[in-house]
MIFI-572858 format. One line per field, with one value per atom (N, C-alpha, C, O, CB): residue number from 1; atom name; residue in one letter; z, x, y negated. Coordinates in steps of 0.2 Angstrom, whole numbers, plus 5000, padded with zeros to 4 digits. Atoms other than C-alpha are relative to their C-alpha. Glycine has a CB too. Example, Ala and Ser with C-alpha at 12.3 -4.5 7.8 and 13.67 -1.06 7.14 Angstrom:
// residues 2
k <- (1	1	1	1	1	2	2	2	2	2)
a <- (N	CA	C	O	CB	N	CA	C	O	CB)
r <- (A	A	A	A	A	S	S	S	S	S)
zz <- (5000	5039	5000	5003	5006	4999	5036	5003	5004	4993)
xx <- (5004	5062	5004	5009	4995	4996	5068	4996	4999	5002)
yy <- (5006	5022	4994	4995	5000	5006	5005	4995	4989	4998)
This chain:
// residues 81
k <- (1	1	1	1	1	2	2	2	2	2	3	3	3	3	3	4	4	4	4	4	5	5	5	5	5	6	6	6	6	6	7	7	7	7	7	8	8	8	8	8	9	9	9	9	9	10	10	10	10	10	11	11	11	11	11	12	12	12	12	12	13	13	13	13	13	14	14	14	14	14	15	15	15	15	15	16	16	16	16	16	17	17	17	17	17	18	18	18	18	18	19	19	19	19	19	20	20	20	20	20	21	21	21	21	21	22	22	22	22	22	23	23	23	23	23	24	24	24	24	24	25	25	25	25	25	26	26	26	26	26	27	27	27	27	27	28	28	28	28	28	29	29	29	29	29	30	30	30	30	30	31	31	31	31	31	32	32	32	32	32	33	33	33	33	33	34	34	34	34	34	35	35	35	35	35	36	36	36	36	36	37	37	37	37	37	38	38	38	38	38	39	39	39	39	39	40	40	40	40	40	41	41	41	41	41	42	42	42	42	42	43	43	43	43	43	44	44	44	44	44	45	45	45	45	45	46	46	46	46	46	47	47	47	47	47	48	48	48	48	48	49	49	49	49	49	50	50	50	50	50	51	51	51	51	51	52	52	52	52	52	53	53	53	53	53	54	54	54	54	54	55	55	55	55	55	56	56	56	56	56	57	57	57	57	57	58	58	58	58	58	59	59	59	59	59	60	60	60	60	60	61	61	61	61	61	62	62	62	62	62	63	63	63	63	63	64	64	64	64	64	65	65	65	65	65	66	66	66	66	66	67	67	67	67	67	68	68	68	68	68	69	69	69	69	69	70	70	70	70	70	71	71	71	71	71	72	72	72	72	72	73	73	73	73	73	74	74	74	74	74	75	75	75	75	75	76	76	76	76	76	77	77	77	77	77	78	78	78	78	78	79	79	79	79	79	80	80	80	80	80	81	81	81	81	81)
a <- (N	CA	C	O	CB	N	CA	C	O	CB	N	CA	C	O	CB	N	CA	C	O	CB	N	CA	C	O	CB	N	CA	C	O	CB	N	CA	C	O	CB	N	CA	C	O	CB	N	CA	C	O	CB	N	CA	C	O	CB	N	CA	C	O	CB	N	CA	C	O	CB	N	CA	C	O	CB	N	CA	C	O	CB	N	CA	C	O	CB	N	CA	C	O	CB	N	CA	C	O	CB	N	CA	C	O	CB	N	CA	C	O	CB	N	CA	C	O	CB	N	CA	C	O	CB	N	CA	C	O	CB	N	CA	C	O	CB	N	CA	C	O	CB	N	CA	C	O	CB	N	CA	C	O	CB	N	CA	C	O	CB	N	CA	C	O	CB	N	CA	C	O	CB	N	CA	C	O	CB	N	CA	C	O	CB	N	CA	C	O	CB	N	CA	C	O	CB	N	CA	C	O	CB	N	CA	C	O	CB	N	CA	C	O	CB	N	CA	C	O	CB	N	CA	C	O	CB	N	CA	C	O	CB	N	CA	C	O	CB	N	CA	C	O	CB	N	CA	C	O	CB	N	CA	C	O	CB	N	CA	C	O	CB	N	CA	C	O	CB	N	CA	C	O	CB	N	CA	C	O	CB	N	CA	C	O	CB	N	CA	C	O	CB	N	CA	C	O	CB	N	CA	C	O	CB	N	CA	C	O	CB	N	CA	C	O	CB	N	CA	C	O	CB	N	CA	C	O	CB	N	CA	C	O	CB	N	CA	C	O	CB	N	CA	C	O	CB	N	CA	C	O	CB	N	CA	C	O	CB	N	CA	C	O	CB	N	CA	C	O	CB	N	CA	C	O	CB	N	CA	C	O	CB	N	CA	C	O	CB	N	CA	C	O	CB	N	CA	C	O	CB	N	CA	C	O	CB	N	CA	C	O	CB	N	CA	C	O	CB	N	CA	C	O	CB	N	CA	C	O	CB	N	CA	C	O	CB	N	CA	C	O	CB	N	CA	C	O	CB	N	CA	C	O	CB	N	CA	C	O	CB	N	CA	C	O	CB	N	CA	C	O	CB	N	CA	C	O	CB	N	CA	C	O	CB)
r <- (M	M	M	M	M	W	W	W	W	W	R	R	R	R	R	V	V	V	V	V	N	N	N	N	N	N	N	N	N	N	T	T	T	T	T	N	N	N	N	N	Q	Q	Q	Q	Q	T	T	T	T	T	T	T	T	T	T	F	F	F	F	F	E	E	E	E	E	F	F	F	F	F	A	A	A	A	A	I	I	I	I	I	K	K	K	K	K	E	E	E	E	E	T	T	T	T	T	T	T	T	T	T	S	S	S	S	S	V	V	V	V	V	S	S	S	S	S	I	I	I	I	I	S	S	S	S	S	V	V	V	V	V	Y	Y	Y	Y	Y	D	D	D	D	D	T	T	T	T	T	H	H	H	H	H	G	G	G	G	G	E	E	E	E	E	K	K	K	K	K	L	L	L	L	L	E	E	E	E	E	N	N	N	N	N	I	I	I	I	I	I	I	I	I	I	S	S	S	S	S	N	N	N	N	N	K	K	K	K	K	M	M	M	M	M	Y	Y	Y	Y	Y	N	N	N	N	N	Q	Q	Q	Q	Q	G	G	G	G	G	S	S	S	S	S	Y	Y	Y	Y	Y	A	A	A	A	A	I	I	I	I	I	T	T	T	T	T	F	F	F	F	F	N	N	N	N	N	A	A	A	A	A	S	S	S	S	S	A	A	A	A	A	L	L	L	L	L	A	A	A	A	A	S	S	S	S	S	G	G	G	G	G	T	T	T	T	T	Y	Y	Y	Y	Y	I	I	I	I	I	C	C	C	C	C	T	T	T	T	T	L	L	L	L	L	T	T	T	T	T	T	T	T	T	T	K	K	K	K	K	D	D	D	D	D	D	D	D	D	D	K	K	K	K	K	K	K	K	K	K	S	S	S	S	S	V	V	V	V	V	K	K	K	K	K	I	I	I	I	I	I	I	I	I	I	K	K	K	K	K	S	S	S	S	S	N	N	N	N	N)
zz <- (4996	5440	4996	4991	5001	5002	5439	5002	5007	5001	4995	5444	4997	4992	5000	5001	5446	5000	5004	5007	5002	5438	5004	5008	4994	4994	5447	4998	5001	4999	5000	5442	5002	5000	4992	4995	5454	4994	4997	5007	5005	5438	4998	4998	4990	5004	5432	4996	4998	5004	5004	5419	5001	4997	4993	4999	5424	4992	4990	5005	5007	5406	5002	5004	4991	4999	5407	4994	4990	5006	5005	5396	5003	5008	4995	4995	5401	4992	4986	5004	5005	5391	4999	4993	5002	5001	5395	5003	5005	5002	4998	5402	5008	5010	4996	4992	5422	5004	5002	5002	4996	5437	5000	4999	5004	4999	5440	5006	5006	4995	4996	5455	5000	4999	5005	5000	5456	5008	5010	4993	4994	5474	5001	4997	5005	4998	5482	5006	5010	5001	4993	5496	5003	4998	5000	4996	5508	5000	4999	5007	4999	5510	5007	5008	5000	4995	5526	4998	5002	5007	5001	5517	5002	5002	5001	4998	5522	4994	4991	5006	5005	5508	5000	5003	4998	4999	5506	4994	4996	4999	5004	5491	4994	4992	4996	5005	5478	4994	4993	5004	5004	5462	4995	4992	4997	5002	5454	5004	5006	4993	4993	5466	4995	4993	5007	5002	5457	4992	4989	5004	5008	5439	4995	4994	4997	5005	5425	4993	4991	4998	5005	5409	4997	4998	5001	5006	5392	4998	4999	4991	5003	5384	4995	4990	4995	5003	5379	5003	5009	4996	4995	5384	5002	4999	4997	4995	5396	5003	5004	5009	4996	5403	5005	5003	4997	4993	5420	5001	5002	5007	4997	5425	5008	5010	4995	4992	5445	5001	4999	5005	4997	5454	5006	5010	5000	4994	5467	5005	5009	4999	4995	5476	5006	5010	4999	4992	5493	5001	5007	5003	4999	5492	5002	4999	4993	4999	5501	4995	4990	5010	5003	5493	5001	5007	5000	4998	5493	4997	4992	5005	5004	5488	5001	5007	5002	4999	5485	4995	4991	4999	5003	5479	4998	5002	5006	5004	5466	4997	4995	4991	5000	5465	4994	4995	5008	5005	5448	5005	5007	4992	4999	5454	4996	4996	5008	5003	5443	5004	5010	4995	4996	5447	4999	5002	5000	5002	5440	5002	5003	4995	5000	5442	5005	5006	4993	4996	5454	4997	4995	5007	5003	5448	5004	5004	4990	4996	5458	4996	4993	5007	5001	5454	5004	5008	4995	4995	5463	4997	4991	5004	5002	5462	5004	5010	4999	4995	5468	4996	4990	5000	5000	5469	5005	5011	5000	4998	5471	4998	4993	4997	5003	5472	4999	4997	5005)
xx <- (5005	5555	4997	4995	4994	5003	5549	4994	4993	5004	5004	5533	4999	5001	4993	5001	5529	4992	4988	5003	5009	5512	4998	5001	4999	5004	5500	5003	5000	4990	4997	5510	5007	5011	5000	4995	5524	5005	5010	5000	4992	5538	5001	4996	5000	4998	5546	5008	5012	4999	4993	5562	5004	5001	4999	4995	5577	5004	5007	5004	4995	5586	5006	5005	4996	4995	5602	5008	5007	5002	4994	5619	5005	5006	5000	4992	5638	5004	5003	5002	4996	5650	5007	5010	5001	4994	5664	4999	4994	5008	5000	5667	5002	5007	5004	4998	5663	4996	4991	4999	5004	5656	4994	4994	5003	5005	5639	4995	4994	4998	5004	5627	4994	4995	5002	5007	5608	4997	4996	4994	5003	5600	4993	4990	5006	5006	5584	5001	5004	4994	4999	5583	4993	4989	5006	5005	5568	5001	5007	5001	4998	5566	5005	5007	4992	4993	5578	5005	5010	5001	4994	5591	5003	5009	5003	4998	5591	4999	4993	4996	5001	5595	4997	5000	5007	5005	5581	5002	5002	4992	4999	5586	5008	5010	4991	4995	5603	4996	4995	5008	5004	5594	5006	5004	4996	4995	5613	5005	5006	5000	4996	5628	5005	5005	5000	4994	5645	5002	5007	5004	5001	5640	5004	5002	4990	4996	5653	4994	4991	5010	5004	5644	5006	5010	4993	4995	5652	4996	4991	5002	5003	5649	4993	4994	5007	5007	5630	4994	4995	4999	5004	5614	4995	4994	4996	5002	5605	4992	4991	5008	5006	5586	4999	5000	4995	5002	5583	4995	4994	5005	5008	5566	5001	5004	4995	5000	5563	4994	4990	5004	5006	5549	5001	5006	4999	5002	5544	4995	4992	5000	5006	5531	5002	4997	4999	4998	5541	4999	4999	5009	4999	5539	4993	4988	5004	5007	5524	4998	5002	5000	5002	5516	5004	5004	4995	4997	5526	5006	5007	5000	4994	5542	5005	5006	5001	4995	5557	5006	5005	4998	4993	5575	5005	5008	5004	4995	5585	5006	5006	4994	4994	5604	5004	5004	5004	4995	5615	5005	5005	5000	4992	5633	5004	5004	5002	4995	5647	5007	5007	5000	4995	5665	5002	5007	5004	5001	5663	4994	4995	5001	5007	5646	4996	4997	4996	5006	5631	4994	4995	5000	5007	5613	4993	4992	4998	5004	5598	4992	4992	5002	5008	5578	4996	4997	4998	5005	5563	4995	4993	4997	5006	5551	4995	4996	5001	5007	5533	4997	4996	4994	5005	5524	4995	4996	5002	5007	5505	4997	4998	4995	5002	5494	4993	4989	5000)
yy <- (4997	4640	5007	5007	4995	4994	4658	5000	4997	5006	4998	4665	5008	5011	4995	4993	4682	5003	5003	5003	4997	4690	5004	5007	5004	4995	4700	5008	5013	5001	4993	4716	5000	5004	5004	5001	4710	5000	5002	5007	5000	4709	4993	4989	5005	5006	4695	5001	5005	4993	4998	4695	4994	4990	5002	5003	4685	4999	5004	5004	4999	4680	4994	4988	4997	5003	4674	4999	5003	5002	5000	4671	4999	4996	4995	4998	4675	4997	4999	5013	5002	4665	5004	5004	4993	4993	4678	5005	5006	4998	4995	4693	4997	4994	5006	5001	4692	5004	5007	4993	4998	4697	4997	4991	5000	5003	4693	5003	5009	5000	4998	4694	4996	4989	5001	5004	4690	5002	5008	5004	5000	4688	4996	4992	4996	5004	4683	4998	5002	5003	5002	4673	4997	4996	4995	5002	4667	4991	4989	5004	5007	4648	4997	4992	4997	5001	4650	5001	5001	5003	4998	4656	5007	5008	4995	4992	4674	5004	5005	5003	4998	4684	5008	5012	5000	4995	4698	5005	5011	4996	4995	4707	4997	4991	5002	5002	4709	5005	5011	5002	4997	4712	5004	5009	4994	4998	4714	4998	4992	4998	5003	4715	5002	5008	5004	4999	4712	5002	5002	5005	4996	4721	4996	4990	5001	5004	4716	5001	5005	5005	5000	4709	4997	4993	4998	5005	4705	4993	4991	5006	5008	4688	5002	5005	4994	5001	4687	4999	4999	5005	5000	4687	5006	5012	4995	4993	4698	4997	4991	5001	5000	4701	5004	5010	5001	4993	4711	4997	4991	5002	4999	4713	5003	5008	5007	4998	4712	5000	4997	4995	4998	4721	4996	4997	5007	5003	4710	5001	4997	4994	4997	4722	4999	4997	5008	5000	4722	4992	4991	5002	5008	4702	4998	5000	4995	5000	4696	4993	4992	4998	5005	4680	4994	4994	4999	5005	4663	4999	5002	5000	5005	4653	5004	5006	4993	4996	4662	4996	4992	5007	5004	4656	5005	5008	4995	4994	4668	4995	4989	5005	5003	4664	5005	5012	4999	4996	4669	4997	4992	4998	5003	4669	5004	5010	5002	4999	4671	4999	4999	4997	5002	4669	4993	4991	5006	5005	4653	4995	4989	5000	5005	4646	5004	5010	4999	4998	4647	4997	4991	4999	5005	4643	5003	5009	5001	4998	4644	4998	4993	4998	5000	4645	5002	5007	5004	4998	4645	5004	5003	4994	4995	4659	4999	4998	5008	4999	4659	5006	5006	4994	4996	4673	5000	4999	5006	5000	4675	5006	5010	4994	4994	4690	4998	5002	5006)
């Protein structure tokens, strides 16, 4: 779970085992996609950190999903003002 701090930013950290396309999206709890943070961007093997500005999101709970060609992982984000 990630928490969005009062500056409206959070950092997503992830590691890639081999070169692949990566998408990171934010959904509400009903499954509606609200924002694409990364859309099918190619990443080489390695570790990465992406800063997300959540100022457009209201306080609440969201799901962030990281998708590659072989994997999909989701985590909960809690935003409070």
